[in-house]
N, CA, C and O of each residue as an XYZ file, in Angstrom:
584
protein
N      51.528     77.454     75.009
C      52.097     78.597     74.316
C      53.587     78.743     74.614
O      54.389     78.958     73.705
N      53.952     78.626     75.883
C      55.354     78.773     76.268
C      56.205     77.660     75.671
O      57.354     77.894     75.299
N      55.660     76.461     75.577
C      56.413     75.341     75.015
C      56.710     75.578     73.537
O      57.790     75.236     73.057
N      55.758     76.161     72.819
C      55.968     76.417     71.411
C      57.049     77.478     71.204
O      57.887     77.343     70.312
N      57.035     78.519     72.014
C      58.047     79.574     71.901
C      59.429     79.026     72.254
O      60.428     79.393     71.636
N      59.472     78.152     73.246
C      60.742     77.570     73.642
C      61.307     76.712     72.518
O      62.506     76.757     72.246
N      60.453     75.934     71.868
C      60.939     75.077     70.796
C      61.420     75.914     69.612
O      62.390     75.545     68.949
N      60.758     77.025     69.343
C      61.176     77.899     68.260
C      62.551     78.503     68.558
O      63.401     78.594     67.673
N      62.758     78.908     69.796
C      64.056     79.464     70.185
C      65.139     78.403     70.097
O      66.271     78.692     69.711
N      64.790     77.180     70.454
C      65.774     76.100     70.412
C      66.199     75.820     68.983
O      67.377     75.577     68.722
N      65.251     75.851     68.058
C      65.580     75.616     66.657
C      66.443     76.754     66.126
O      67.358     76.521     65.336
N      66.162     77.979     66.552
C      66.919     79.122     66.063
C      68.371     79.067     66.528
O      69.268     79.400     65.754
N      68.625     78.656     67.769
C      69.979     78.674     68.296
C      70.708     77.354     68.158
O      71.896     77.336     67.837
N      70.016     76.242     68.398
C      70.705     74.965     68.569
C      70.812     74.144     67.315
O      71.712     74.355     66.502
N      69.908     73.216     67.151
C      70.013     72.178     66.148
C      69.602     72.680     64.771
O      68.683     73.489     64.636
N      70.303     72.182     63.746
C      69.966     72.523     62.361
C      69.790     71.227     61.575
O      70.613     70.318     61.681
N      68.731     71.143     60.797
C      68.583     70.082     59.809
C      68.237     68.713     60.347
O      68.025     68.512     61.543
N      68.187     67.766     59.399
C      67.850     66.382     59.707
C      69.108     65.591     60.031
O      70.218     65.962     59.651
N      68.902     64.494     60.741
C      70.011     63.648     61.145
C      70.149     62.491     60.161
O      69.153     61.838     59.848
N      71.360     62.218     59.664
C      71.534     61.067     58.780
C      71.434     59.760     59.564
O      71.529     59.760     60.791
N      71.245     58.659     58.862
C      71.148     57.337     59.501
C      72.532     56.916     59.980
O      73.441     56.722     59.174
N      72.688     56.778     61.287
C      73.968     56.387     61.890
C      73.706     55.194     62.798
O      72.698     55.152     63.503
N      74.627     54.213     62.778
C      74.503     53.060     63.669
C      74.491     53.537     65.110
O      75.362     54.299     65.531
N      73.503     53.083     65.859
C      73.350     53.506     67.252
C      74.372     52.766     68.105
O      74.332     51.539     68.197
N      75.284     53.500     68.728
C      76.372     52.869     69.458
C      76.280     52.962     70.962
O      77.073     52.325     71.656
N      75.335     53.736     71.502
C      75.264     53.938     72.954
C      73.834     53.727     73.430
O      72.884     54.209     72.814
N      73.695     53.009     74.522
C      72.387     52.750     75.106
C      72.192     53.598     76.353
O      73.153     54.133     76.905
N      70.945     53.718     76.794
C      70.679     54.362     78.080
C      71.368     53.529     79.156
O      71.227     52.307     79.182
N      72.105     54.181     80.035
C      72.892     53.489     81.053
C      74.371     53.481     80.743
O      75.178     53.138     81.607
N      74.751     53.857     79.513
C      76.162     53.878     79.129
C      76.884     55.033     79.819
O      76.307     56.094     80.055
N      78.151     54.804     80.134
C      79.009     55.842     80.709
C      79.836     56.447     79.574
O      80.497     55.720     78.833
N      79.802     57.761     79.439
C      80.574     58.452     78.402
C      81.464     59.503     79.050
O      81.210     59.950     80.169
N      82.494     59.883     78.340
C      83.430     60.897     78.799
C      82.871     62.281     78.468
O      82.288     62.477     77.402
N      83.047     63.230     79.371
C      82.652     64.611     79.089
C      83.873     65.313     78.505
O      84.910     65.406     79.162
N      83.758     65.802     77.284
C      84.921     66.319     76.571
C      84.987     67.846     76.547
O      85.773     68.416     75.790
N      84.166     68.517     77.373
C      84.276     69.974     77.461
C      84.839     70.371     78.830
O      85.132     69.511     79.661
N      84.986     71.671     79.054
C      85.591     72.151     80.301
C      84.540     72.654     81.294
O      84.764     73.651     81.981
N      83.401     71.972     81.371
C      82.321     72.389     82.263
C      82.528     71.925     83.697
O      81.837     72.408     84.594
N      83.458     71.005     83.946
C      83.710     70.505     85.291
C      83.323     69.056     85.482
O      83.709     68.443     86.478
N      82.567     68.490     84.549
C      82.193     67.076     84.632
C      83.263     66.223     83.957
O      83.925     66.671     83.020
N      83.428     64.987     84.440
C      84.402     64.062     83.840
C      83.708     62.873     83.186
O      83.971     62.559     82.025
N      82.818     62.208     83.935
C      82.098     61.047     83.418
C      80.602     61.309     83.493
O      80.109     61.854     84.481
N      79.880     60.918     82.444
C      78.434     61.121     82.360
C      77.750     59.781     82.122
O      78.285     58.928     81.415
N      76.580     59.594     82.705
C      75.762     58.410     82.429
C      74.536     58.844     81.631
O      73.819     59.763     82.026
N      74.304     58.173     80.505
C      73.133     58.482     79.678
C      71.894     57.943     80.383
O      71.830     56.762     80.724
N      70.912     58.814     80.601
C      69.660     58.422     81.244
C      68.589     58.174     80.193
O      67.897     57.156     80.232
N      68.454     59.106     79.254
C      67.385     59.022     78.261
C      67.837     59.685     76.966
O      68.632     60.625     76.985
N      67.330     59.193     75.853
C      67.586     59.805     74.551
C      66.411     60.717     74.246
O      65.271     60.258     74.181
N      66.676     62.007     74.056
C      65.616     62.975     73.806
C      64.978     62.723     72.443
O      65.669     62.601     71.432
N      63.648     62.646     72.435
C      62.926     62.448     71.190
C      62.779     61.000     70.792
O      62.268     60.721     69.707
N      63.211     60.051     71.635
C      63.105     58.631     71.301
C      61.697     58.143     71.586
O      61.180     58.313     72.690
N      61.084     57.539     70.588
C      59.765     56.928     70.760
C      59.912     55.476     70.375
O      59.982     55.147     69.191
N      59.960     54.609     71.359
C      60.240     53.206     71.066
C      59.239     52.271     71.700
O      58.190     52.682     72.196
N      59.589     51.018     71.669
C      58.732     49.967     72.188
C      58.861     49.893     73.703
O      59.874     50.290     74.279
N      57.807     49.373     74.339
C      57.808     49.200     75.792
C      58.963     48.296     76.210
O      59.181     47.240     75.616
N      59.689     48.711     77.217
C      60.838     48.013     77.817
C      62.055     47.901     76.902
O      63.007     47.199     77.241
N      62.048     48.566     75.764
C      63.235     48.584     74.919
C      64.143     49.702     75.402
O      63.689     50.816     75.659
N      65.428     49.399     75.523
C      66.390     50.381     75.999
C      66.686     51.361     74.866
O      67.052     50.940     73.768
N      66.531     52.679     75.118
C      66.719     53.642     74.026
C      68.184     53.767     73.595
O      69.057     53.996     74.432
N      68.459     53.618     72.289
C      69.822     53.791     71.792
C      70.077     55.214     71.291
O      69.143     55.937     70.946
N      71.341     55.602     71.258
C      71.720     56.929     70.766
C      72.956     56.814     69.878
O      73.719     55.853     69.977
N      73.142     57.800     69.016
C      74.287     57.840     68.112
C      74.886     59.242     68.129
O      74.420     60.127     68.846
N      75.922     59.419     67.330
C      76.600     60.713     67.238
C      75.604     61.777     66.778
O      74.853     61.557     65.828
N      75.599     62.927     67.449
C      74.714     64.029     67.082
C      73.401     64.035     67.829
O      72.659     65.014     67.742
N      73.081     62.970     68.568
C      71.824     62.910     69.312
C      71.925     63.705     70.601
O      72.977     63.755     71.238
N      70.801     64.333     70.978
C      70.719     65.003     72.276
C      70.215     63.986     73.293
O      69.223     63.298     73.050
N      70.896     63.891     74.431
C      70.549     62.924     75.465
C      70.464     63.630     76.813
O      70.992     64.728     76.986
N      69.791     62.986     77.764
C      69.752     63.464     79.143
C      70.787     62.657     79.911
O      70.786     61.428     79.851
N      71.672     63.341     80.633
C      72.768     62.667     81.340
C      72.804     63.091     82.803
O      72.326     64.163     83.174
N      73.387     62.212     83.626
C      73.690     62.587     85.002
C      75.207     62.542     85.153
O      75.864     61.681     84.567
N      75.756     63.450     85.924
C      77.202     63.535     86.107
C      77.605     62.527     87.176
O      77.141     62.600     88.314
N      78.464     61.592     86.806
C      78.919     60.559     87.731
C      80.201     60.974     88.440
O      80.373     60.705     89.629
N      81.105     61.632     87.708
C      82.349     62.099     88.296
C      82.640     63.502     87.791
O      82.442     63.799     86.613
N      83.110     64.363     88.684
C      83.410     65.738     88.310
C      83.514     66.617     89.540
O      83.735     66.125     90.646
N      83.356     67.910     89.350
C      83.437     68.842     90.472
C      82.220     68.643     91.381
O      81.172     68.198     90.913
N      82.342     68.964     92.666
C      81.235     68.729     93.604
C      79.936     69.448     93.231
O      78.851     68.928     93.496
N      80.027     70.633     92.623
C      78.793     71.335     92.256
C      78.119     70.732     91.022
O      76.944     71.004     90.778
N      78.836     69.918     90.238
C      78.262     69.270     89.049
C      77.746     67.869     89.356
O      76.797     67.411     88.718
N      78.352     67.180     90.320
C      78.016     65.781     90.576
C      76.556     65.600     90.985
O      75.974     66.444     91.666
N      75.978     64.469     90.549
C      74.611     64.060     90.874
C      73.552     65.010     90.325
O      72.413     65.003     90.792
N      73.910     65.817     89.351
C      72.967     66.715     88.705
C      72.620     66.161     87.324
O      73.379     65.380     86.750
N      71.479     66.569     86.805
C      71.018     66.094     85.504
C      71.103     67.240     84.497
O      70.650     68.353     84.764
N      71.689     66.948     83.338
C      71.867     67.931     82.276
C      71.474     67.308     80.946
O      71.243     66.103     80.849
N      71.404     68.160     79.917
C      71.267     67.678     78.552
C      72.646     67.721     77.916
O      73.458     68.593     78.223
N      72.901     66.771     77.025
C      74.206     66.702     76.362
C      74.012     66.243     74.926
O      72.967     65.699     74.569
N      75.035     66.469     74.108
C      75.050     66.010     72.725
C      76.252     65.090     72.559
O      77.360     65.433     72.972
N      76.037     63.923     71.956
C      77.117     62.969     71.733
C      77.966     63.442     70.555
O      77.437     63.759     69.489
N      79.287     63.487     70.751
C      80.179     63.959     69.692
C      81.119     62.865     69.175
O      81.716     63.026     68.111
N      81.260     61.744     69.917
C      82.088     60.617     69.469
C      81.454     59.309     69.933
O      80.805     59.266     70.978
N      81.645     58.236     69.149
C      81.206     56.910     69.581
C      82.186     55.861     69.078
O      82.772     56.003     68.004
N      82.356     54.802     69.872
C      83.275     53.721     69.523
C      82.745     52.849     68.389
O      83.517     52.364     67.563
N      81.445     52.654     68.349
C      80.863     51.771     67.338
C      81.040     52.384     65.950
O      80.692     53.546     65.743
N      81.571     51.626     65.003
C      81.755     52.170     63.651
C      80.416     52.457     62.975
O      79.443     51.724     63.151
N      80.389     53.533     62.202
C      79.207     53.852     61.401
C      79.666     54.290     60.019
O      80.793     54.749     59.836
N      78.765     54.137     59.048
C      79.111     54.384     57.653
C      78.529     55.716     57.197
O      77.366     56.024     57.461
N      79.353     56.496     56.512
C      78.889     57.748     55.924
C      78.394     57.492     54.499
O      78.635     56.430     53.924
N      77.701     58.480     53.948
C      77.117     58.335     52.602
C      78.175     58.084     51.524
O      77.903     57.407     50.533
N      79.383     58.629     51.716
C      80.431     58.451     50.708
C      81.144     57.102     50.829
O      82.091     56.840     50.087
N      80.703     56.240     51.756
C      81.262     54.900     51.877
C      82.344     54.754     52.936
O      82.802     53.639     53.186
N      82.761     55.828     53.556
C      83.812     55.786     54.574
C      83.220     55.322     55.900
O      82.145     55.764     56.305
N      83.939     54.425     56.566
C      83.531     53.981     57.903
C      84.291     54.799     58.937
O      85.508     54.956     58.838
N      83.573     55.321     59.932
C      84.162     56.185     60.955
C      84.025     55.505     62.316
O      82.972     54.961     62.648
N      85.106     55.545     63.098
C      85.098     54.955     64.430
C      86.058     55.769     65.293
O      87.153     56.114     64.848
N      85.654     56.077     66.521
C      86.499     56.826     67.451
C      87.005     55.892     68.541
O      86.491     54.785     68.701
N      88.002     56.329     69.285
C      88.562     55.458     70.325
C      87.824     55.559     71.652
O      88.094     54.769     72.556
N      86.897     56.508     71.798
C      86.111     56.586     73.032
C      84.725     57.141     72.718
O      84.466     57.624     71.616
N      83.839     57.061     73.716
C      82.517     57.662     73.633
C      82.576     58.980     74.390
O      83.048     59.013     75.526
N      82.110     60.058     73.788
C      82.215     61.365     74.442
C      80.996     62.220     74.136
O      80.339     62.066     73.106
N      80.713     63.137     75.079
C      79.566     64.044     74.937
C      79.955     65.430     75.419
O      80.952     65.605     76.118
N      79.146     66.416     75.032
C      79.312     67.808     75.431
C      78.038     68.249     76.137
O      76.944     68.050     75.609
N      78.160     68.842     77.317
C      76.988     69.277     78.083
C      76.432     70.567     77.481
O      77.174     71.503     77.182
N      75.092     70.593     77.308
C      74.407     71.733     76.709
C      73.378     72.296     77.686
O      72.946     71.606     78.610
N      72.992     73.550     77.476
C      71.880     74.135     78.222
C      70.589     73.810     77.475
O      70.649     73.429     76.305
N      69.420     73.946     78.110
C      68.162     73.666     77.397
C      67.935     74.561     76.178
O      67.180     74.188     75.280
N      68.574     75.734     76.130
C      68.399     76.648     74.993
C      69.271     76.275     73.801
O      69.101     76.848     72.725
N      70.199     75.334     73.957
C      71.062     74.926     72.856
C      72.451     75.511     72.911
O      73.227     75.325     71.974
N      72.793     76.216     73.981
C      74.141     76.773     74.149
C      75.018     75.743     74.857
O      74.518     74.915     75.618
N      76.326     75.797     74.605
C      77.254     74.919     75.320
C      77.494     75.447     76.730
O      77.583     76.656     76.940
N      77.596     74.534     77.696
C      77.863     74.938     79.080
C      79.340     75.288     79.267
O      79.669     76.223     79.997
N      80.219     74.548     78.615
C      81.650     74.850     78.646
C      82.013     75.782     77.507
O      81.163     76.177     76.708
N      83.306     76.130     77.446
C      83.736     77.068     76.398
C      84.657     76.430     75.366
O      84.893     77.020     74.312
N      85.183     75.233     75.643
C      86.054     74.574     74.675
C      85.769     73.080     74.667
O      85.212     72.535     75.620
N      86.162     72.422     73.573
C      85.987     70.974     73.425
C      87.363     70.369     73.204
O      88.117     70.809     72.336
N      87.682     69.350     74.006
C      88.955     68.646     73.851
C      88.748     67.437     72.949
O      87.779     66.694     73.105
N      89.661     67.245     72.008
C      89.593     66.088     71.117
C      88.729     66.335     69.892
O      88.127     67.399     69.742
N      88.677     65.324     69.007
C      87.919     65.491     67.765
C      86.413     65.433     67.982
O      85.932     64.893     68.979
N      85.679     65.999     67.030
C      84.221     65.990     67.017
C      83.789     65.410     65.676
O      84.353     65.757     64.639
N      82.793     64.531     65.692
C      82.289     63.942     64.450
C      81.637     65.013     63.581
O      80.996     65.937     64.083
N      81.812     64.871     62.268
C      81.262     65.838     61.317
C      79.738     65.911     61.422
O      79.158     66.983     61.249
N      79.082     64.773     61.705
C      77.629     64.729     61.809
C      77.125     65.595     62.960
O      76.121     66.294     62.824
N      77.831     65.544     64.100
C      77.447     66.368     65.248
C      77.722     67.844     64.976
O      76.936     68.703     65.374
N      78.830     68.143     64.300
C      79.182     69.530     64.001
C      78.202     70.155     63.006
O      77.872     71.334     63.132
N      77.731     69.383     62.017
C      76.780     69.917     61.045
C      75.425     70.197     61.687
O      74.737     71.148     61.316
N      75.054     69.372     62.639
C      73.735     69.493     63.255
C      73.706     70.540     64.358
O      72.662     71.147     64.595
N      74.837     70.769     65.044
C      74.907     71.694     66.182
C      75.982     72.744     65.903
O      77.158     72.481     66.157
N      75.626     73.914     65.394
C      76.620     74.922     65.031
C      77.436     75.451     66.212
O      78.589     75.844     66.031
N      76.865     75.468     67.411
C      77.621     75.928     68.592
C      78.767     74.962     68.895
O      79.844     75.384     69.317
N      78.537     73.682     68.682
C      79.598     72.692     68.897
C      80.659     72.833     67.815
O      81.852     72.726     68.103
N      80.243     73.070     66.576
C      81.181     73.227     65.477
C      82.109     74.418     65.686
O      83.295     74.346     65.364
N      81.579     75.507     66.220
C      82.419     76.695     66.420
C      83.412     76.498     67.556
O      84.486     77.100     67.540
N      83.080     75.666     68.546
C      83.988     75.443     69.676
C      84.972     74.302     69.438
O      85.965     74.187     70.157
N      84.711     73.451     68.436
C      85.560     72.282     68.196
C      86.884     72.685     67.573
O      86.938     73.564     66.712
N      87.962     72.026     68.020
C      89.281     72.281     67.430
C      89.514     71.391     66.213
O      90.118     71.823     65.231
N      89.031     70.139     66.278
C      89.180     69.195     65.174
C      87.809     68.610     64.836
O      87.100     68.125     65.718
N      87.437     68.660     63.546
C      86.197     68.030     63.092
C      86.588     66.921     62.120
O      87.230     67.168     61.100
N      86.183     65.681     62.459
C      86.540     64.516     61.646
C      85.329     64.050     60.886
O      85.407     63.077     60.135
């Protein structure tokens, strides 16, 4: 019962809609930059939330996916802790429906709470349109949406 109520609250606050097909650019084990002001600097992707794959296949993630991360570098109270995050940029090029290819110069994520709120209050750098459409809290905090 509690799990169902939690998922309903998460849908109400956090994620909206379906995810478009995007080339998966990050694997579990990848190091990404933390682009918010939560105190973390570097994050390691541990698991992709909602991934159901083959045995021993490394789970891939793309822009807009929610992932489980551990903080590798940052403030002492953040280091070695596990959080949920949403990927907002990826180096691997991906194609949008209108035919435009999008590619960023780094891989970056934003740390989120389990309820779908952002842990930090601002986002540095651009945010992919796919992540902003799917996560309204990220869209409201982003300065540039590409």
